[in-house]
N, C-alpha and C positions, 0 to 999 in steps of 0.2 A: 504495499499499499504506500502509496507516494504522498508525504509528507507537505501539509499545506501552508503556507508560507504564514506568519503571525499579523495580523490586520489592525492590531490598538497597540499602544502604548505599556497596557497592562499586560497584556499577551506577549510582548516581546520581554518583558521584566520578568514574568512568569520563565520565559524561556533562557532567559539569562541565569537566573537563579536554579534551572534545574543544570545547567551544564558547570555552574559554579561548584554545587555538589558533588558533579561528577570528577571535575578535575582538583576538588579539595582546596577551592579557595573561597577567603569570606571578602567582597569588596566592602570599603567603609560606606562607597555610597554609589548607587546605580542611578545613571539620569538617561535620558531619552530625549533629545532638543535638537533644533536646526543646528546644524553645522553645516559649514560653506565649503571645508578643503577637505576633510577627514570624515573617514566614515566611522570612525571612532578614536578615542583618546583613551591612556590610563596615566595618570598622577603617580609620583613616587609615593605618596600619602594612601593609595589605595583607591583613591574615586574612578570610577569609569563611565564615561558620558558614550552615547550612542547618536549617530546621528537618526532624526525621524525620516529619513529617505530609505532607511532599512526597511519600513513599512513595506514598500514598493518591490521589493528585491525578491528572490525565490529563497524559500527554507534553505537550502543547501547555502546561500550565500550567507543568509544571515547566522546560519553556524558557525561560517567561517570567521566571520567578523567578531562574533562572541567570543570564539575558540580563541582567537590569536589575541584579543585583548586579554581575558581573564589570564592566559599563558603570562602574560607580562607581571603580571602579580608575583610567579615563581620567578620569572627571568626576564630580567630587563632588555635584552638585548637578543638579536636574531640569529644568534651562532648554533652550534652543532645539534647542542642540547634543545634549544628551542625549537629547531625544526624535526628532531627525533620527537618531540611531545606532539609537535602537529602532525604527524603521520601516526603516531599513535591515538589520537583524539579525533584526527579527518584524515583519512589516506590521499583522498583525491584534493587534498589543499590547494597546490600549487596552480588547478584548473581554476578556481576560485580567487586566486591570487592575481591573476592578470587581468579578471573584472575589476578586483577592486583597485589596480595602480591604473588601470586605462581610463575607467568612469568612475571622478569623484562625484559627490554628492551635489546635487543641482546649486545653482545659485541664486538662489530667488531673492 
């Protein structure tokens, strides 16, 4: 069965919390807001922000962005360990990363 994309901020936050439990991280705060240049960001203090434009993307892409940012709570860089963890939680993450890099959120 194909997973459908989340359609509301509340649903997206539920999905983020599901992945946080699976990855075993606890974000201090989760925000879903308008972001002009990034799909998401993670602060060193544990705050994670996600672009509300994610609501219009596929579930696979949403999962990729969520996993990517949550892993930064454990691993701050994009080195070998980060890539290994991405492979563990999202085996086809490189395909989503192409979209991630080519198509930033809309500049509304």
